[in-house]
C-alpha positions, 0 to 999 in steps of 0.5 A, a space after each residue: 500500500 502506498 505511503 501516501 494512503 497509509 500516512 493519510 490513514 494514520 493522520 486521520 486515526 490520530 486526529 480522531 482520538 483527539 477530536 473524540 474528546 471535543 465538547 459539544 460547544 467546541 464542535 458547534 463553534 467549528 460548524 458556525 465557523 465553517 458557515 461563516 467561512 463559506 459566506 466570506 468565500 462565496 465568490 471564490 467557491 462559485 468560481 471554483 464550481 463554475 470551472 467544474 461545471 464547464 469542465 463537465 459540460 453545462 448540458 450534462 444530465 447530472 450538471 444540476 447535481 454539480 452546480 452551486 449558486 448563491 441560493 444553494 450556498 445559503 442552504 449549505 450554511 443553513 444546513 450547518 446551523 441546523 446541525 448545530 441545533 441538533 442534540 449531540 449524541 456523544 455520551 448519550 445514555 442508551 440504557 443504565 442499570 445496577 446488577 445484583 453483582 454490584 456493577 453499575 452498567 451504562 450503555 452510551 453513544 460514542 464516535 465510530 472513529 474514522 469514516 471513509 465516505 465515497 460520493 459522486 457529483 454533489 459538492 454540497 454533500 462535502 459540507 453536509 457529510 463533514 458537519 455530521 461527522 464532526 458533530 458526532 465526534 468522528 474524523 473523515 476521509 472524503 472521496 468526492 467525484 472528479 467532476 467536483 474536484 475544484 469545489 471540493 478542494 476549496 470547501 475542505 480547505 475552509 473546513 480545515 481552517 475552521 478546525 485549526 482555528 479551534 485547536 484541532 488537527 486539519 487531518 480531522 477532515 481530509 480529501 482524497 486526490 481524485 487524480 490517483 485512482 489507485 487510492 480508492 482501492 487502497 482506502 477500501 482496504 485500510 482496516 488499520 485506520 478506517 472504521 467504516 466505508 460509506 459509499 454514496 452513489 449509484 449501483 456501479 459505485 456501490 457494487 465496486 465498494 462492496 466487491 473490493 472493501 475489506 473495511 466494513 461498509 454501509 451501503 447508501 444511495 442507489 434508489 429504484 423507487 416505485 409508486 403503486 397507484 391502487 384502484 381505490 386511490 384518489 386519482 387527482 391527488 395521485 397524479 399530483 404525487 406522481 408528478 412531484 415524485 418524478 419531476 421535483 428533482 429527478 436527479 436524486 435517489 428518492 425520485 420516482 423511477 417506475 409507476 405501477 398501476 392497476 389495469 382497471 384505472 389505466 384509461 382514467 388515470 394515465 391521461 391525467 398523469 400524462 398531462 402533468 408529465 408531458 409539461 416536464 418532457 418526461 420520457 416514458 417507457 411503457 409496457 404494452 398495456 400502458 403504451 396502448 393507452 398513452 399513445 393517444 395522449 402523450 407526445 410521440 417523441 417522449 413515449 417509448 416501448 419498455 424493455 425488460 431492462 427498463 424496470 428495476 432501473 434507477 434513471 436519475 433523469 426525466 425518464 421513467 417506466 410504467 407497469 400495469 398490473 391486475 391487482 395489488 398482489 401482482 403489484 407487490 410482487 413486482 415491486 419486491 422483485 425490482 426494488 433496491 430497498 430505498 423508498 417505495 409508495 402506495 397510493 390507495 384509500 384501502 386502509 387494509 392494503 396500505 397496511 399490507 404494503 407497509 408490512 410486505 415491501 422490504 425497503 428502508 422507507 415505505 409510504 402510504 399516500 405520500 411522495 417518495 421525495 420525502 426520504 431525506 434527513 431534513 424532512 425526517 427531522 434528522 438535519 443533514 444526512 450522510 446518505 440513505 442506507 439501503 442495508 439492514 445492519 447498523 443503520 437503515 434509511 436516512 443516516 443522521 447523527 445517531 447513525 454515525 455513532 457506535 456504543 460503549 459499555 461503561 462499568 463501575 463498581 466498588 472495587 469488585 472482583 469476579 468470584 
């Protein structure tokens, strides 16, 4: 393993030992300073970001995820201050008891240690992830996307300035050099120094991390999201929710990918939802039954025949697929077969079916009569998030502060020895 990666890991581990002792006031002061530095350096950040956008191409389908502006920088600052207001999980007593053997035992939250976070495009994630890592007492090694390199370098520099100003090592937050691709694989095997790897991105990234990591991982990001419109649904409200889930921000992981609907309502519902989606120029890949209905209502250039590969696919764009089913049982089976375990929704007035959906569908977040776009740390009251965990161990769903902690048993006694 290269000396540079080993050195980075050692620096992170050393920094984490010091930073794990930081008081809540110190951590909050650091976050406030980062927000202030972002405000003072707004022009420089926007210039760096402009270089990234131009290098990628302004018409690139993921340019929206990459681009920053004054409004988004303000949102980043607000996200930092929102984390300041959150309760510090470190030292929180999860349970406490006195045993008959005279032991006073407490289970308390503690930092994980060193986090390795690999993510794509969105430079706002650099600050959001760092803020959560710092508030939860962890050090962090970041690997952002090459497309956001200029922006990420400047943002991490500002974060490091804030750390040093308050008496902590700049190595508490580090950024991996994206020009050295070999460093990613080395990070995944840095067991001696890194406690967990969290990949935040599409399936290709997550599969690469899963296949190559010896460090424990928490999978996040990949979202193949379905919305099932059941025959008893309020179709006017359902059409509005489908439009929101697909078009409000199509490049994110909780956006709608596949609309599932009962065949019996297709002739009534599809024209209504088509009017909404066509305004946004959404490309629809329809199964034979829905295609037959939609061809009379939807622009020809935006309507395609769906292939098998168009289902179970994360689009991250203004594209989606449509699947018609005979009944709820078929819908549930189809969703279970194609879900990535992220966010799934049913729109129905049948309370019994709604409850069945919540029980049967195996996903981190399941919804009744709600847009999947709500799967988000802020919307759930967690503040910023590291990502949406799609696995079951350690964390599931939006990962906020508590999900970035481990626990520690604290045992006290009056000089006890075991008999």
